[in-house]
C-alpha positions in Angstrom: 0.0 0.1 0.1 1.3 3.4 -0.9 2.2 5.7 2.0 -0.1 8.5 2.5 1.1 11.7 0.5 3.9 9.7 -1.4 4.5 10.9 -5.0 3.9 8.4 -7.8 6.0 8.4 -11.0 5.1 6.7 -14.1 7.5 4.1 -15.8 6.4 2.7 -19.2 7.0 -1.1 -19.8 5.3 -0.7 -23.1 3.2 1.5 -25.4 0.5 2.9 -23.0 1.2 0.9 -20.2 2.4 2.9 -17.1 3.8 1.8 -14.0 3.7 3.8 -10.9 6.2 3.6 -8.4 6.6 5.7 -5.3 9.3 8.4 -4.5 12.6 7.0 -3.3 12.3 3.9 -5.2 14.4 3.3 -8.4 12.2 3.8 -11.6 13.1 0.3 -13.1 13.0 1.4 -17.0 14.8 4.7 -16.4 17.5 2.8 -14.6 17.9 0.3 -17.5 17.9 3.4 -20.0 20.7 4.9 -17.8 22.6 1.8 -17.7 22.5 1.6 -21.5 23.6 5.0 -22.4 26.6 4.2 -19.9 27.6 1.2 -22.2 29.0 4.1 -24.6 32.6 5.0 -24.0 35.7 6.2 -25.8 36.5 2.6 -26.3 33.0 1.6 -27.4 31.4 4.5 -29.3 29.1 2.4 -31.4 26.6 -0.7 -30.2 23.9 -2.9 -31.9 20.8 -3.7 -30.3 22.1 -7.3 -30.1 25.4 -6.3 -28.6 23.6 -4.3 -25.7 21.2 -7.0 -25.0 23.9 -9.5 -24.4 26.1 -6.8 -22.4 23.2 -5.8 -20.2 21.6 -9.2 -20.0 18.2 -7.5 -21.0 15.8 -9.0 -23.4 16.4 -7.7 -27.1 12.9 -6.5 -27.3 13.3 -4.2 -24.2 16.5 -2.9 -25.7 15.0 -2.3 -28.9 12.3 0.0 -27.3 14.8 1.8 -25.4 16.9 2.4 -28.4 13.9 3.8 -30.6 12.7 6.2 -27.9 16.5 7.4 -27.3 16.8 7.8 -31.2 13.4 9.8 -31.0 14.4 12.3 -28.7 17.7 12.8 -30.0 20.1 11.1 -27.3 21.0 8.3 -29.9 21.7 8.3 -33.8 22.0 5.6 -36.1 25.5 5.4 -37.5 23.8 5.1 -41.2 20.1 5.4 -41.8 19.5 1.9 -42.6 21.8 0.1 -40.1 20.9 -0.9 -36.4 24.4 0.4 -35.1 23.8 3.6 -32.7 26.1 6.3 -31.5 25.7 9.0 -29.2 23.3 11.7 -30.6 23.4 15.6 -30.1 21.3 15.8 -27.3 24.0 14.0 -25.0 26.8 16.7 -26.7 24.5 19.6 -25.8 24.2 18.2 -22.1 27.9 17.8 -21.9 28.4 21.3 -23.0 25.9 22.5 -20.2 27.5 20.2 -17.7 31.1 21.7 -18.9 30.0 25.3 -18.7 28.6 24.7 -15.0 31.9 23.6 -13.5 33.7 26.3 -11.3 37.0 24.9 -11.2 37.2 26.4 -7.6 34.3 25.1 -6.2 35.0 21.7 -7.6 38.2 21.6 -5.9 37.4 23.0 -2.4 36.0 19.8 -0.9 39.2 17.8 -2.0 41.4 20.7 -0.7 39.9 21.0 2.5 40.3 17.0 3.1 43.8 17.3 2.0 44.5 19.8 4.5 42.7 18.2 7.2 44.9 14.9 6.6 48.1 16.5 6.3 48.1 19.7 8.0 49.8 21.8 5.5 48.5 24.6 3.1 47.1 23.6 0.1 46.9 26.0 -3.0 44.8 25.8 -6.5 46.7 27.6 -9.4 46.1 28.0 -13.1 48.5 29.4 -15.9 48.0 33.1 -16.7 50.2 35.7 -18.1 53.0 33.2 -18.4 52.8 33.0 -14.7 51.0 30.8 -12.2 48.1 32.6 -10.6 46.7 31.6 -7.2 42.9 31.3 -7.4 42.2 29.2 -4.0 44.0 28.2 -0.9 43.1 26.4 2.0 45.4 27.0 5.1 46.2 24.6 7.7 46.5 25.0 11.4 49.9 25.0 12.0 51.4 28.1 13.8 54.3 28.4 11.5 52.9 28.4 7.7 53.3 29.6 4.3 50.9 32.3 3.0 50.4 33.2 -0.5 47.7 35.4 -1.2 44.6 34.3 -3.7 45.2 36.5 -6.7 49.1 36.3 -6.2 51.6 35.5 -9.4 54.5 33.6 -9.0 57.3 32.3 -11.9 56.4 29.1 -13.4 60.0 27.6 -13.4 60.9 27.6 -9.7 57.5 26.6 -8.0 56.0 23.2 -7.9 52.6 24.5 -9.1 54.3 26.1 -12.1 56.2 23.2 -13.2 52.9 21.0 -12.8 51.4 23.5 -15.3 54.4 23.4 -17.6 54.1 19.6 -17.8 51.0 20.0 -19.8 52.6 22.3 -22.4 53.9 21.6 -25.7 57.9 22.3 -26.2 56.8 25.3 -28.3 54.7 26.8 -25.4 57.4 26.5 -23.3 60.3 27.8 -25.2 57.8 30.7 -25.6 57.5 31.4 -21.8 61.2 31.0 -21.3 61.8 33.5 -24.0 59.3 35.9 -22.6 60.1 35.4 -18.9 63.6 34.3 -18.7 64.9 31.7 -15.8 65.5 34.2 -13.3 67.5 32.7 -10.2 65.5 33.3 -6.8 67.8 31.3 -4.6 70.8 29.2 -5.2 68.3 26.3 -6.0 66.7 27.8 -8.7 66.5 26.1 -12.3 68.2 28.7 -14.9 69.2 26.5 -17.6 66.3 25.7 -20.0 67.8 22.2 -20.9 67.8 21.5 -17.0 64.2 22.8 -16.6 63.3 20.4 -19.8 64.7 17.5 -17.7 62.9 18.4 -14.8 59.7 18.6 -16.7 60.0 15.4 -18.1 60.2 13.8 -14.7 57.0 15.6 -13.5 55.2 13.9 -16.5 56.6 10.5 -15.5 55.8 10.8 -12.0 52.7 13.0 -11.8 54.3 15.1 -9.1 56.2 18.6 -9.3 58.6 19.9 -6.4 59.8 23.1 -5.2 63.1 22.5 -3.3 63.3 26.1 -2.0 63.7 27.4 -5.4 61.6 30.5 -5.0 62.0 31.2 -1.1 64.9 29.8 1.0 63.4 27.7 3.8 59.9 27.0 1.8 59.2 23.8 -0.1 56.3 22.6 -2.3 54.9 19.5 -3.9 52.3 19.8 -6.5 50.2 17.8 -8.9 48.6 18.6 -12.1 44.8 18.5 -12.7 43.5 17.5 -16.0 40.0 18.4 -17.8 37.9 15.7 -19.8 40.1 16.1 -22.8 43.5 15.3 -20.6 44.6 19.0 -21.0 46.4 20.2 -17.8 44.1 23.2 -16.5 45.4 23.8 -13.1 47.7 22.5 -10.3 47.1 21.6 -6.9 49.9 21.9 -4.1 50.9 21.6 -0.6 53.5 24.1 0.8 55.2 24.5 4.2 58.5 25.3 6.0 61.2 23.2 4.9 61.8 21.6 8.4 58.4 20.2 8.2 58.9 18.8 4.4 61.2 15.7 5.7 62.2 12.9 3.4 59.7 10.7 5.1 56.7 13.5 5.0 57.3 14.1 1.4 56.6 10.5 0.6 53.4 10.9 2.3 52.7 14.4 0.8 53.5 13.3 -2.7 51.1 10.5 -2.5 48.2 12.6 -1.1 48.8 15.3 -3.7 49.0 13.1 -6.3 45.7 11.5 -5.2 44.2 14.9 -4.8 45.0 15.9 -8.4 43.4 12.8 -9.7 40.3 13.3 -7.6 40.0 16.9 -8.8 40.3 15.6 -12.5 38.1 13.0 -12.3 35.4 15.5 -11.3 36.4 17.4 -14.2 35.5 14.6 -16.5 39.2 13.1 -16.9 39.5 9.4 -16.6 37.3 6.6 -15.1 35.0 7.5 -12.2 36.1 6.6 -8.8 34.7 3.0 -7.8 31.4 3.1 -6.3 31.1 6.6 -7.3 32.7 8.0 -4.2 35.0 10.7 -4.0 38.0 11.6 -1.4 36.0 14.5 -0.5 32.7 12.5 0.3 34.7 10.0 2.3 35.5 12.5 5.1 37.0 16.0 5.7 35.8 19.1 3.7 32.6 21.0 3.5 30.8 20.5 0.0 30.5 23.7 -2.1 27.7 24.4 -4.7 28.8 24.6 -8.1 28.9 28.0 -9.8 28.3 28.9 -13.2 31.0 29.9 -15.6 34.1 28.6 -16.9 37.2 29.1 -14.6 39.4 31.6 -16.7 37.2 34.5 -16.8 36.9 34.6 -13.2 40.8 35.0 -12.7 40.3 38.7 -13.5 38.6 39.5 -10.1 41.7 39.0 -8.1 44.4 41.2 -7.1 48.1 40.7 -6.9 49.7 39.8 -3.1 52.9 38.7 -1.7 54.3 35.4 -0.3 54.9 35.7 3.4 55.9 33.3 6.2 53.9 34.0 9.6 54.4 32.6 13.2 51.1 33.2 14.6 48.6 32.8 11.4 48.5 36.4 10.6 49.6 38.1 7.5 52.7 40.2 8.4 
């Protein structure tokens, strides 16, 4: 018996045959349809009714009804007019573009950053490439009495920062050469990489390991470990980092930080559509730590203009100096 006030939703098992189910219970035909759509992937872009029925363990007649409905609504299209091979249709592309436009990088990254900071107790930064520099667009501070402060809106060189190297690792050789020509490789400490061939060798290591390091290359006494963030096309669109005083970034701590920052970078990348989903659909942020933030409309890059420049500061009481 239906509970009082429960809302009933119709499902259709056949033409003119609605079946009502109460709110909170999966609508079986909708679940079947969504599972069918999820069979399409970059590795398997075209399906026949027979193959889908075999893969999903559905009756062929049920699959054919679903395919006919999805084709009519524009979610699927036939590869050729008279062939029973289907690919994703224009409505899926439209919805994908809508989803892409609704992703604000900062809002997507905040829960993962908050979880990361809670776990390792070092400050985390989110950066993008802007004007041949790395631009800090978000930060999550740790509660350590001594910590590194970079202001949101600040720009730093790319060749001597962990986030900068992570961003550079996604660039083509020609882009890197243009950046070096425009900005140079100025020395900030005795550890700064100042030779183009040494920087390129370092970037190869970043691509191989998925981790970028700043070993006191911008400021003495400050270390950083960073990882690239990729979008659904595989392009590096941002970088996430952990920064802190060198005395806390011991070899043992660095091994842990590298593992955690790499996992955080991959988590944010997955939320931007890169790679397969996390098993079970759960995210690092959902497993604890961090507050969920609602997505904001608009692509990340135009948002950069609202920030103003700041300075790197080391504080011993948590307050800017």
